[in-house]
Residue, then its C-alpha position, 0 to 999 in steps of 0.5 A: m600802754s602806748r601812744t601813736k602820734p596823729s598823722l600830719p593832717v589831723l591837727p590842721v583838719l581840726a583847725v579848719g573845722a574851728f576856722a569854719i565855726g569861728t567864721d560862722t560865729f563872727v561873720v554874721a555881724g557883717v551881713l546883718p543889714e543884708v539879712a534884715g533887708d531881705l527878710s523884712a526885719t528891723l536891724t535890732d530884730a536881725g541882731w538876734v541871729s548873732t545873739l541867739f547863736a552865742l547864747t545857745y552855744a554857751v548853754l549847750a556846750p557843757v550839756l553836750g560835753a557831759l552827755t557825749g563824754r564817753l563817746e569816741r571822739r572821732t564820732v562826736l566830731v563828725i556828728s558835730l560837723l554834720v549838724f553844723a553843716l545842716g544848720n548852715a544849709a537851713s540858714a541859707l534856705a530860711p524863708g523868714l527870720g523865725a526859720l533863720l533863728a531856729a537854724r542858728v540854734a541848730t548850727a550853734a549846737g554843732a559848734a558847741l559840740y565841736i570845739p571842746a571835742a576837737s581841743a580834747s582830741a588834740a590834747a589826747l593825741s599829743a604828749p604832755e610836753r606838746r599838749g599846749r601847742a596841739m590845743a593852740v593849733v585848734l584854737g588857731g583856726l578860731s583866730a584865723a577866722t578873724v583874719a580871713g574867714v570873716p572878711f571873705g564871708t562878708w565880701l561874698a555876702a556883699d557880692l552874691g548875697w548873705r545866703s551864699t556865705f551860709w552855703l559856703l560854711a555848710g560845704l566847708g562843714v561837710l568837707c571837714a566831716a569827711a576829712v575827720a572821718g578819714g584822717l583821725p584815728e579813733v580816740r577814746l578818753p578814759a571812761a568815767p563810770g557814769i555821768a555823775a562821775r563825769l560831772a564831779p570835776a565840774r565842782d572842783p574849785r580849780v575848775l570853777f575859778t578857771v572858768l570864772t577867769t575866762l568869763l571875766f577877761m572875755t567880758g572885759g575884752y568884748l566890752a570894747l571889741t564889740y563896739i570897736g568901730a566907735v572906740l577907734a572912730p577918732v583915728t578912722g574918722g568913720d572910714g571902714g577901710e582904715l578900720a578893716l586894716l586895724l582889725l586885720v592887724f588885730g586878727v593877724l596878731a591874734v593868730a600869733g598870740t594863739t601859737l605863742g600861748g601854746r608854745a609858751t605853755d609847753r615851755w613855762g607852764a600854764t599859770p605863768v603864761l595865763l597871768a602874763s597874758v591877762a595882765g598884758l590885756a589889762v594894760v592894753l584895755g586900760t590905755l585904750p583912751l590914750t592910743r585911739d587918736r593916732t594911727l601908729s598908736a592904735a595899730l600898736a594897741m590892736a597888735a598887743w590886744g590881739v596877742t594878749a587876748m589869744m594867748t589866754q586860751p591855750p593855758q586855760q584849756y591846758r589847765l582844765f584838761a589836766v584836772a580830769p582828762a576823763s572829763g576833758p570834753l565837759l571841762l573844755s566845754l565849760n570854758s567854751s561856754a564861759t567864752f561865749t557868755g563873756i562875748s554876750l555879756g561884754g556886748f550887753i554891758g558895753g551897750r548899756v555904758i554907751a547908751d547915750g552915745g557920747a565920746d566920754e562913755v566910749d572912753l570908759l569901755g577900755p578901762l572898765g574892761a581892764g578892771l574886769a581883766v584885773l579881777a580875772l587875775v585875782t580869780a586866776v591866782i586864787g584858783v592856783r592857790v586852791g589847787q596847790r592846797g587841794p587834794g589834786a595839788g599834785e595834778d596842777a595843770e603844768p607841763a611838768a605834771g604827768t596828768g593825762a599822759s596817757a589820757a587817750e589812746p587811739a583805738g586798737k593801740r591800748g594794751 
């Protein structure tokens, strides 16, 4: 059996699609006041535009991953991008809050299908020793959204109205769909006999502990990140410009962390990179109350936070894909679901912690998040040990393992 490498534009094109979805995910927070005012809704009601998107993504990612696991990847990617584009066009045209919420559900469905399929395609088209870097390229699109997409989308909404942001995302979705259709070779993962066989790996203890690990450290991180304005208030004094600069530091280093995580996974293996990044995240979160009083210490904390938070994703995706390449889309979608569930839980729990609005409560967000990161370390270690003892111990998700070496072949190249 032979493998052909993807043409040069393929991985960047997949990353641009992820960039569009990442922008769509996070930009809504910056345009909520405009949405609420235009649609005659309260800010609290308008907040469901963001919350419903995340919840829909979390629920649909594994469902759609299971249902489309046997389909050719290029077809799945094009369909997901077109659904994403149509959802954003419907969002831009929404006459009221109810219509906007329905449009966001459709948009989230496209997004939930795209990210796991893009990651699985990148992994399948790459040699095992470069799989971490390939996945990091796709994830880099999500990271880049926090640097460029979200600020630009927020600025565009302020200048031309919030609907213009959704029109821009709809257009980007269509362009990405055309690029994928014309530039990506056909990719088929080894087909499991039926949906029951494709679902079977989801019960693997390695998968359960890996997904739980993602849920824990994402919840821990978003306890504080959701309310970063309040967390950094002592150093910014409520100055939006200074807060934006600190978030820019976070975003730039998040992109670097994604790339570093992919390369480190290829070189040293998924498990050591995961443990080091989650441990680093725990340290950053635990020391947040000590770093938020001075500009330099806050900037260093945001930089370290961006690196450690995004270094976690390439090894997690690598570990899941190596468990069962034939069920790669489903397993990666479970990780995506855990990611978005963690985002929602972090915001919800953090809101309950700071309900009284006092500085002492805000100071608790970082240490509580650090505690969840420590729990994530525990579940990661348990997952590794279970995998070493289990029947698939020889197929643990490390670069040295050959699992999935021929996980996918471009159509027409299989012999």
